[in-house]
C-alpha positions as a Markdown table, in Angstrom:
| # | Residue | x | y | z |
|---|---|---|---|---|
| 1 | Met | -47.8 | -142.6 | 10.4 |
| 2 | Asp | -48.8 | -141.3 | 13.6 |
| 3 | Arg | -49.0 | -142.5 | 16.7 |
| 4 | Asn | -52.4 | -144.0 | 16.9 |
| 5 | Ser | -52.0 | -145.5 | 13.4 |
| 6 | Ala | -49.0 | -147.3 | 14.5 |
| 7 | Asn | -50.7 | -148.5 | 17.2 |
| 8 | Arg | -53.6 | -149.8 | 15.7 |
| 9 | Ala | -51.0 | -151.5 | 13.2 |
| 10 | Ala | -49.2 | -153.1 | 16.2 |
| 11 | Ile | -52.9 | -154.3 | 18.0 |
| 12 | Arg | -54.1 | -155.8 | 14.6 |
| 13 | Phe | -50.6 | -157.6 | 13.8 |
| 14 | Ile | -51.1 | -159.1 | 17.5 |
| 15 | Ala | -54.8 | -160.4 | 16.7 |
| 16 | Ala | -53.7 | -161.2 | 13.3 |
| 17 | Leu | -50.9 | -164.2 | 15.3 |
| 18 | Leu | -54.1 | -164.9 | 17.3 |
| 19 | Leu | -56.4 | -165.6 | 14.7 |
| 20 | Leu | -54.1 | -166.8 | 12.1 |
| 21 | Gly | -52.4 | -169.3 | 14.9 |
| 22 | Gly | -55.6 | -170.0 | 16.2 |
| 23 | Val | -57.0 | -171.3 | 13.0 |
| 24 | Ala | -53.6 | -173.1 | 12.2 |
| 25 | Gly | -53.7 | -174.4 | 15.4 |
| 26 | Leu | -57.1 | -175.9 | 15.4 |
| 27 | Val | -56.0 | -177.5 | 11.7 |
| 28 | Leu | -53.6 | -179.3 | 13.1 |
| 29 | Val | -55.3 | -180.7 | 16.5 |
| 30 | Leu | -58.2 | -182.1 | 14.0 |
| 31 | Met | -55.3 | -183.1 | 11.2 |
| 32 | Leu | -53.6 | -185.0 | 14.0 |
| 33 | Glu | -57.1 | -186.7 | 15.9 |
| 34 | Ala | -57.8 | -187.8 | 12.0 |
| 35 | Gly | -54.9 | -189.0 | 11.7 |
| 36 | Thr | -53.9 | -191.3 | 14.9 |
| 37 | Glu | -54.6 | -194.9 | 14.9 |
| 38 | Gly | -55.3 | -194.6 | 18.7 |
| 39 | Arg | -57.3 | -191.6 | 19.4 |
| 40 | Ser | -55.7 | -189.2 | 21.6 |
| 41 | His | -56.8 | -188.5 | 25.2 |
| 42 | Pro | -60.0 | -186.6 | 25.2 |
| 43 | Ile | -59.0 | -183.8 | 27.6 |
| 44 | Phe | -55.8 | -183.5 | 25.1 |
| 45 | Leu | -58.4 | -182.9 | 22.0 |
| 46 | Val | -60.7 | -180.8 | 24.3 |
| 47 | Cys | -57.8 | -178.8 | 25.8 |
| 48 | Gly | -56.2 | -178.2 | 21.9 |
| 49 | Leu | -59.7 | -177.4 | 20.6 |
| 50 | Val | -60.5 | -174.8 | 23.0 |
| 51 | Leu | -57.0 | -173.0 | 23.3 |
| 52 | Phe | -56.9 | -172.6 | 19.5 |
| 53 | Met | -60.8 | -171.8 | 18.8 |
| 54 | Ala | -60.2 | -169.0 | 22.2 |
| 55 | Cys | -57.4 | -167.5 | 20.1 |
| 56 | Val | -59.4 | -167.3 | 16.7 |
| 57 | Trp | -62.2 | -165.6 | 18.7 |
| 58 | Val | -60.1 | -163.3 | 20.3 |
| 59 | Gly | -58.3 | -162.2 | 17.9 |
| 60 | Phe | -61.3 | -161.6 | 15.7 |
| 61 | Gly | -62.6 | -159.4 | 18.8 |
| 62 | Leu | -59.1 | -157.9 | 18.9 |
| 63 | Trp | -58.8 | -156.7 | 15.2 |
| 64 | Arg | -62.6 | -155.2 | 15.2 |
| 65 | Asn | -60.7 | -153.0 | 18.2 |
| 66 | Glu | -63.2 | -154.5 | 20.8 |
| 67 | Glu | -62.5 | -153.5 | 24.2 |
| 68 | Arg | -63.5 | -156.5 | 26.5 |
| 69 | Tyr | -61.1 | -159.0 | 24.0 |
| 70 | Lys | -57.8 | -156.9 | 25.9 |
| 71 | Leu | -58.0 | -158.8 | 28.7 |
| 72 | Trp | -58.1 | -162.0 | 27.2 |
| 73 | Ala | -55.6 | -161.9 | 24.3 |
| 74 | Met | -53.2 | -161.1 | 27.3 |
| 75 | Leu | -54.3 | -164.0 | 29.2 |
| 76 | Leu | -53.7 | -166.4 | 25.9 |
| 77 | Leu | -50.3 | -164.5 | 25.3 |
| 78 | Phe | -49.2 | -165.3 | 28.9 |
| 79 | Leu | -50.2 | -168.8 | 28.6 |
| 80 | Gln | -47.4 | -168.9 | 25.4 |
| 81 | Val | -44.4 | -167.6 | 26.9 |
| 82 | Pro | -43.1 | -170.1 | 29.1 |
| 83 | Asn | -41.3 | -173.0 | 26.9 |
| 84 | Ile | -40.5 | -176.1 | 30.4 |
| 85 | Glu | -39.2 | -179.4 | 29.3 |
| 86 | Val | -38.0 | -181.6 | 32.3 |
| 87 | Gln | -38.4 | -185.6 | 32.9 |
| 88 | Gln | -41.9 | -185.0 | 34.7 |
| 89 | Phe | -43.2 | -182.4 | 32.7 |
| 90 | Ala | -43.3 | -180.4 | 29.6 |
| 91 | Tyr | -45.4 | -177.6 | 28.4 |
| 92 | Gln | -45.2 | -175.3 | 24.9 |
| 93 | Phe | -48.4 | -173.5 | 23.6 |
| 94 | Tyr | -48.2 | -170.5 | 21.0 |
| 95 | Ala | -50.3 | -169.5 | 18.3 |
| 96 | Gly | -49.2 | -167.3 | 15.0 |
| 97 | Ser | -45.5 | -167.2 | 15.9 |
| 98 | Gly | -42.8 | -167.7 | 18.4 |
| 99 | Leu | -39.4 | -166.1 | 18.9 |
| 100 | Phe | -38.2 | -168.4 | 21.9 |
| 101 | Leu | -35.4 | -167.8 | 23.9 |
| 102 | Ser | -34.4 | -171.2 | 26.1 |
| 103 | Phe | -31.5 | -172.9 | 27.9 |
| 104 | Gln | -30.8 | -176.3 | 27.3 |
| 105 | Ser | -28.6 | -178.8 | 29.8 |
| 106 | Gly | -28.2 | -182.4 | 29.2 |
| 107 | Ser | -25.8 | -184.2 | 27.5 |
| 108 | Ser | -24.5 | -180.1 | 25.7 |
| 109 | Ser | -25.6 | -177.1 | 27.4 |
| 110 | Arg | -26.6 | -174.5 | 24.9 |
| 111 | Leu | -28.4 | -170.9 | 25.0 |
| 112 | Gly | -30.5 | -170.3 | 21.9 |
| 113 | Phe | -33.2 | -168.3 | 20.0 |
| 114 | Asp | -35.1 | -170.2 | 17.6 |
| 115 | Phe | -37.7 | -168.6 | 15.5 |
| 116 | Glu | -41.2 | -170.5 | 14.6 |
| 117 | Ile | -43.9 | -169.2 | 12.6 |
| 118 | Ala | -47.0 | -172.0 | 13.5 |
| 119 | Ser | -48.9 | -173.1 | 16.1 |
| 120 | Ala | -48.0 | -175.7 | 18.6 |
| 121 | Leu | -49.2 | -177.3 | 22.2 |
| 122 | Lys | -47.7 | -179.6 | 24.1 |
| 123 | Cys | -48.3 | -181.2 | 27.2 |
| 124 | Gln | -47.2 | -184.1 | 28.4 |
| 125 | Ile | -47.0 | -186.1 | 32.1 |
| 126 | Pro | -43.9 | -187.6 | 32.5 |
| 127 | Ser | -42.5 | -186.1 | 29.2 |
| 128 | Gly | -39.6 | -188.5 | 29.3 |
| 129 | Ala | -36.9 | -185.7 | 28.3 |
| 130 | Asp | -33.7 | -186.6 | 29.3 |
| 131 | Glu | -32.6 | -183.0 | 28.8 |
| 132 | Leu | -33.3 | -180.1 | 30.8 |
| 133 | Val | -35.0 | -177.2 | 28.5 |
| 134 | Leu | -36.5 | -173.7 | 30.1 |
| 135 | Gly | -37.4 | -170.8 | 28.0 |
| 136 | Ile | -39.6 | -167.9 | 27.1 |
| 137 | Asn | -41.6 | -167.1 | 23.8 |
| 138 | Leu | -40.0 | -163.2 | 23.9 |
| 139 | Leu | -42.8 | -162.5 | 21.0 |
| 140 | Ala | -45.8 | -163.5 | 23.0 |
| 141 | Leu | -44.2 | -161.6 | 26.2 |
| 142 | Leu | -43.8 | -158.8 | 24.5 |
| 143 | Ala | -47.4 | -158.1 | 22.9 |
| 144 | Ala | -48.7 | -158.9 | 26.5 |
| 145 | Leu | -46.9 | -156.3 | 27.5 |
| 146 | Tyr | -47.3 | -153.9 | 25.3 |
| 147 | Leu | -51.2 | -154.6 | 25.4 |
| 148 | Met | -51.1 | -154.3 | 29.1 |
| 149 | Lys | -49.3 | -150.6 | 28.8 |
| 150 | Lys | -52.3 | -149.4 | 26.3 |
| 151 | Pro | -55.2 | -147.6 | 28.0 |
| 152 | Arg | -57.8 | -148.3 | 26.3 |
| 153 | Leu | -58.3 | -149.2 | 22.6 |
| 154 | Lys | -62.0 | -147.8 | 21.8 |
| 155 | Ile | -60.1 | -144.3 | 23.0 |
| 156 | Glu | -57.7 | -144.3 | 20.2 |
| 157 | Leu | -60.5 | -145.3 | 17.6 |
| 158 | Thr | -62.6 | -141.7 | 19.1 |
| 159 | Glu | -59.5 | -139.7 | 19.0 |
| 160 | Thr | -59.3 | -140.9 | 15.3 |
| 161 | Leu | -62.2 | -140.3 | 14.3 |
| 162 | Lys | -62.4 | -136.5 | 15.6 |
| 163 | Ala | -59.2 | -136.3 | 14.4 |
| 164 | Glu | -60.8 | -137.0 | 10.8 |
């Protein structure tokens, strides 16, 4: 596999995570809204729908190798990096999957890795958490950094077409 093919495969992998994670997230938000006895707060519903629809939209654009979606993909990926849970605030968002490195303190402190294949959005004020959790989504961080280092997506496509 040449370098351009490997780069294209990596970008398609990131695009697939965003696209499929966005679809799963939309289904999750709509199922939770339909299944809750008391409707969720409208701000949560709108934020969830907007974030996961953006993942679908950006994932599709990145899959088609459109340069303008690269910045949006980096933004969505950086939004997926933090995992914070303190007594007054909790935040976690990921679409598709996540590899989390987190530190949890409370009755027993621990440092751990978690791998998830799913989509989730959690934002609570106050969180009511008894423990402190600080973590990062390594998969989202690495994907965002990979997109940052990539020059231009269109250049790779042009070089591939010239080579053939």
